[in-house]
C-alpha positions as CSV (number, residue, x, y, z in Angstrom):
1,M,151.0,157.1,187.2
2,K,151.3,155.7,183.7
3,K,150.8,157.8,180.7
4,K,148.4,156.7,178.1
5,K,150.0,156.3,174.7
6,T,148.2,157.9,171.9
7,V,148.6,156.6,168.5
8,S,148.1,159.2,165.8
9,R,145.6,158.2,163.1
10,A,146.8,158.4,159.6
11,A,145.1,160.9,157.5
12,G,142.0,159.6,155.7
13,T,141.2,157.0,158.3
14,T,137.9,156.9,160.0
15,S,137.2,156.1,163.5
16,S,134.5,153.6,162.7
17,S,134.8,150.0,163.9
18,P,136.8,147.7,161.8
19,Q,134.9,145.9,158.9
20,P,135.2,142.2,158.2
21,V,137.6,141.4,155.3
22,Q,135.9,139.9,152.3
23,P,137.8,137.0,150.8
24,S,139.0,137.4,147.3
25,P,136.7,135.8,144.9
26,V,137.9,132.4,143.7
27,A,136.4,130.5,140.8
28,V,134.0,127.9,142.1
29,P,133.9,124.8,139.9
30,P,130.5,124.2,138.4
31,M,128.6,121.3,139.8
32,K,128.7,118.3,137.5
33,Q,125.2,117.7,135.8
34,P,124.2,114.0,135.4
35,N,124.0,112.8,131.8
36,P,120.2,112.7,131.0
37,A,120.6,109.7,128.6
38,A,122.5,107.6,131.2
39,T,119.9,108.5,133.9
40,S,116.8,107.5,131.8
41,G,118.6,104.3,130.6
42,F,119.3,103.4,134.2
43,K,115.6,104.0,135.2
44,A,114.5,101.9,132.2
45,F,116.7,99.1,133.3
46,I,115.4,99.2,136.9
47,L,111.7,99.2,135.7
48,L,112.5,96.2,133.5
49,V,113.9,94.3,136.4
50,V,110.9,95.2,138.6
51,A,108.5,94.2,135.9
52,I,110.2,90.8,135.4
53,I,110.2,90.2,139.2
54,S,106.6,91.1,139.4
55,L,105.6,88.7,136.6
56,L,107.6,85.9,138.2
57,I,105.7,86.5,141.5
58,F,102.3,86.8,139.6
59,F,102.7,83.6,137.7
60,G,104.2,81.8,140.8
61,L,100.8,81.9,142.5
62,E,99.0,78.7,142.0
63,P,95.7,80.0,140.3
64,N,97.8,82.1,138.0
65,K,100.2,79.2,137.2
66,M,97.2,77.0,136.3
67,W,95.8,79.7,134.1
68,L,99.1,80.1,132.3
69,N,99.5,76.5,131.7
70,Q,96.0,75.8,130.6
71,R,95.3,79.0,128.6
72,I,98.4,80.6,127.4
73,M,101.0,77.8,126.8
74,P,98.7,75.8,124.6
75,Y,98.7,78.8,122.1
76,W,102.5,78.7,122.1
77,E,102.4,74.9,121.3
78,D,100.0,75.5,118.5
79,Y,102.0,78.3,117.1
80,K,105.2,76.1,117.0
81,E,103.2,73.6,115.0
82,Q,101.2,75.9,112.8
83,K,104.2,78.0,111.7
84,L,105.4,75.0,109.7
85,T,102.2,74.9,107.7
86,L,101.3,78.4,106.7
87,D,98.9,77.5,103.9
88,L,95.5,79.1,104.7
89,E,93.3,76.1,103.6
90,E,95.5,73.7,105.7
91,R,95.1,75.8,108.8
92,K,91.4,76.2,108.4
93,L,91.0,72.4,107.9
94,A,93.2,71.8,111.0
95,R,91.1,74.3,113.0
96,Y,87.5,73.6,111.9
97,Q,88.0,70.0,110.8
98,T,85.0,68.1,109.5
99,D,82.7,71.1,109.6
100,Y,85.0,73.0,107.2
101,L,85.5,69.9,105.0
102,F,81.8,69.3,104.6
103,A,81.2,73.0,103.8
104,K,83.9,73.0,101.2
105,N,82.8,69.8,99.5
106,V,79.2,71.1,99.2
107,T,80.4,74.5,97.9
108,G,82.7,72.7,95.4
109,F,79.7,71.0,93.8
110,F,78.1,74.4,93.0
111,E,81.4,76.2,92.1
112,K,82.0,73.5,89.4
113,R,78.8,74.5,87.8
114,G,79.3,78.2,88.2
115,I,76.1,78.8,90.3
116,S,77.5,79.2,93.8
117,N,76.6,82.9,94.0
118,K,73.0,82.3,92.9
119,T,72.2,79.3,95.1
120,L,70.3,78.9,98.4
121,V,70.8,75.4,99.7
122,L,68.3,73.7,102.1
123,L,70.4,71.6,104.5
124,P,69.2,68.9,106.8
125,S,70.3,68.8,110.4
126,S,73.2,66.7,111.8
127,D,70.5,64.4,113.4
128,Y,69.2,63.6,109.9
129,F,72.5,62.5,108.7
130,T,73.2,60.5,111.8
131,A,69.9,58.6,111.3
132,H,70.9,57.9,107.7
133,G,74.3,56.4,108.8
134,L,76.5,59.5,108.0
135,Q,78.6,61.1,110.8
136,I,78.3,64.7,109.5
137,H,78.0,67.7,111.6
138,V,76.3,70.5,109.7
139,P,77.4,73.9,110.5
140,E,74.8,76.6,111.0
141,P,74.0,78.7,108.0
142,A,75.9,81.8,109.2
143,V,79.1,79.6,109.9
144,F,78.6,77.8,106.6
145,Y,78.7,81.2,104.8
146,Y,81.6,82.3,106.8
147,F,83.6,79.2,105.7
148,T,82.6,79.2,102.0
149,G,80.5,82.2,101.0
150,L,77.6,79.8,100.0
151,K,74.2,80.7,101.3
152,T,72.4,77.8,103.1
153,I,69.2,77.6,105.1
154,W,67.7,75.2,107.6
155,A,64.3,73.6,107.4
156,N,62.9,75.4,110.5
157,S,63.5,78.8,109.0
158,P,60.4,80.7,107.6
159,E,62.5,81.4,104.5
160,A,63.2,77.7,103.8
161,S,60.7,77.7,100.9
162,K,63.0,80.0,99.0
163,A,65.7,77.4,98.7
164,N,66.5,76.4,95.0
165,W,68.6,73.4,95.9
166,Y,68.5,70.8,98.7
167,I,70.7,68.0,100.0
168,T,69.5,64.5,101.1
169,A,71.3,61.3,102.1
170,N,70.9,58.1,100.1
171,N,72.9,54.9,100.3
172,G,75.6,56.4,102.5
173,G,76.2,59.4,100.2
174,L,74.9,62.9,99.6
175,V,72.4,63.6,96.9
176,F,72.1,67.3,95.5
177,D,68.7,68.1,94.0
178,S,67.5,71.3,92.4
179,V,64.1,72.5,93.2
180,T,61.8,71.9,90.3
181,N,58.6,71.3,92.1
182,Q,57.4,73.4,95.1
183,Q,55.4,70.5,96.5
184,A,58.4,68.3,96.5
185,L,60.4,71.0,98.3
186,Q,57.5,71.4,101.0
187,D,57.6,67.6,101.5
188,T,61.5,67.7,102.0
189,I,61.1,70.6,104.4
190,A,58.5,68.6,106.4
191,S,60.8,65.5,106.3
192,F,63.8,67.5,107.6
193,N,61.7,69.1,110.4
194,K,61.2,65.6,111.9
195,Y,64.8,65.7,113.1
196,K,66.2,67.8,115.8
197,I,68.2,70.8,114.7
198,S,71.1,71.8,117.0
199,L,74.2,73.9,116.6
C-alpha cells in the first residue's frame, strides 16, 4: 500500500481555495474623440448635397419646370437688364410706361407753378381721351398719387365738386383749366360721366 505524501504548509498560508490572480494594471490608451468642428462641417456638406439633389429633382418635374421658366427666370432676365440702368426714374418709366409718363407730365405742370400740394385735379377717363383721339390710359387716383404725390379725382366720385383744376382734351392736346365757376365745373363733371370709367 502506497503512503500518501503530505506536504507541509508554510506558515501564514491558509487552507482556502486558490484566488484568481488579478492582472497588473496597464495604462489603457484613451479613446480618440472626433473633432467637433470637422464633424459639423461634414454634416453641413452632406446637407448641402442633399438639398441640391432635392432641388434638381423638384425642378425636374414638368409642372415645376414650367413654373420656374415662366415665373422665376423672367425676373433674372429683368435683373440683368435693369442693373445696367439704376436711375429710379428710368426704372419707373420702364415698369409703368405710359401711365407713369402721363402722371409725371400732368404733375410737372403744377410743380412749375408751385401749387402741386394745394391742387385737386378732376381727370376724365381713358375712354374720354380715346373718343377725342388721344391714346392715354388714365391711372386711378390712388395710383396717380402713388406715382407723383398729386391728388386727383374722377368724375364719378361724390367729392368731384371739390376739384379746383380739371383737364380736358382739345385739338389733340391737353388743356388745364382752373375752376373759377362752379357751374362750369358741374357741366364738366356731367360731360366726363358720359364716358365709361375703368381701371
